[in-house]
C-alpha positions in Angstrom: 27.8 18.5 -15.7 26.1 17.7 -12.4 24.4 14.3 -12.3 20.7 14.5 -11.8 19.4 13.9 -8.2 17.6 10.7 -7.6 13.8 10.9 -7.4 11.6 9.9 -4.5 8.1 8.3 -4.4 5.6 8.8 -1.7 3.4 6.0 -0.4 1.1 5.2 2.5 2.1 2.4 4.8 -0.8 0.6 6.7 1.0 -1.3 9.5 0.2 -2.8 12.9 2.2 -2.1 16.0 3.3 -4.4 18.8 0.0 -3.9 20.5 -2.0 -5.0 17.5 -3.3 -1.5 16.5 -3.2 -0.5 12.8 -1.8 2.9 11.7 -1.1 4.7 8.5 2.2 6.4 8.0 3.3 8.6 5.1 6.6 7.1 3.8 9.0 7.7 0.9 10.8 5.3 -1.4 14.2 7.0 -1.6 16.8 4.4 -2.6 16.7 5.0 -6.4 19.8 4.2 -8.4 20.4 5.1 -12.1 20.8 1.8 -13.9 19.8 0.0 -17.0 17.0 -2.6 -17.0 17.8 -5.0 -19.8 19.4 -3.2 -22.6 17.4 0.0 -22.2 18.9 3.4 -21.4 19.6 3.9 -17.7 16.6 4.8 -15.6 15.9 5.4 -11.9 15.1 2.1 -10.1 14.3 1.5 -6.4 14.7 -2.3 -6.3 12.7 -4.0 -3.6 13.8 -7.3 -1.8 13.1 -10.4 -3.9 10.3 -12.6 -2.6 7.6 -14.9 -4.0 4.5 -12.9 -4.9 1.1 -13.0 -6.4 -0.4 -10.3 -8.6 -4.1 -9.7 -8.3 -6.2 -7.2 -10.3 -9.3 -6.3 -8.5 -12.4 -4.1 -9.2 -14.2 -2.6 -6.2 -17.8 -1.7 -7.3 -19.3 1.8 -6.7 -20.4 2.0 -3.1 -18.3 -1.0 -2.0 -17.2 -1.0 1.7 -14.9 -3.7 3.1 -15.7 -3.5 6.9 -12.9 -4.2 9.4 -10.4 -6.8 8.1 -6.7 -7.3 7.8 -4.7 -7.6 4.5 -4.3 -11.3 3.7 -0.5 -10.7 3.2 1.9 -7.7 3.1 0.9 -6.2 -0.2 1.5 -3.2 -2.5 -1.7 -1.6 -3.8 -1.7 0.6 -6.8 -5.0 2.2 -8.0 -5.3 2.2 -11.8 -8.5 4.1 -12.0 -11.3 5.3 -9.7 -10.8 6.3 -6.1 -10.8 4.5 -2.8 -10.1 5.1 0.9 -8.5 3.1 3.7 -9.1 3.8 7.5 -6.8 2.4 10.2 -7.8 1.5 13.7 -6.2 4.7 15.0 -8.8 6.7 13.0 -6.4 7.9 10.2 -8.3 7.7 6.9 -6.4 8.2 3.6 -8.1 8.7 0.2 -6.2 7.5 -2.9 -6.6 7.6 -6.7 -4.8 6.5 -9.8 -1.1 6.6 -9.4 -1.1 6.7 -5.5 0.7 3.9 -3.8 0.0 2.0 -0.6 1.7 -0.8 1.3 -0.8 -2.8 3.4 0.9 -4.7 6.2 -1.7 -4.8 9.0 -1.6 -8.5 9.9 -1.7 -9.6 13.5 -4.0 -6.8 14.7 -6.0 -7.3 17.9 -9.7 -6.5 18.0 -10.3 -3.3 20.1 -13.2 -2.5 22.4 -15.1 -1.0 19.4 -14.8 -4.2 17.3 -12.2 -2.8 15.0 -9.5 -5.1 13.7 -7.2 -4.2 10.8 -8.7 -1.6 8.6 -11.8 -0.6 6.7 -11.8 0.4 3.0 -14.2 1.5 0.3 -14.8 3.2 -3.0 -15.3 6.9 -3.5 -17.3 8.6 -6.3 -19.4 7.2 -9.1 -17.0 4.8 -10.7 -15.4 1.5 -9.6 -11.9 1.5 -8.2 -9.6 -0.7 -10.2 -6.5 -1.8 -8.2 -3.4 -3.8 -8.9 -2.3 -5.7 -5.8 1.1 -7.4 -5.4 0.9 -9.8 -2.5 4.3 -10.7 -1.0 4.7 -14.0 0.6 6.7 -12.7 3.5 6.2 -12.1 7.2 5.1 -8.5 8.2 7.8 -6.3 9.7 5.4 -4.4 12.1 7.1 -1.0 12.0 6.5 2.0 9.6 8.3 2.6 6.4 
């Protein structure tokens, strides 16, 4: 019997380049290995590097807009319910909902001539966006994916 192929998981990476401009790049987690977690049956795991982290659950109210700002730390953002959007300095805007995944790593941006620095974000629709944020206490890498 042929072993099953490893899965992949899409995510959006908000990152800043060497010139301090933020971008959004579509990336893929593709290092899944079939292994047990604890004594459970084997499952597909894409283990990330170990680092200290803080988990924050946040609720963005209907109509909320966070004007130009940087992420406080490199952080994974997973919408639990509702919808939200993120716009990078290069103009790329991505809309996400429950189950979509984003990695925000736009630290060290430089304000441009339009006053933009980092990213803007906000809610979509008529319900709050509930997000789980895992902030990593590491330095940003400053390259996509």
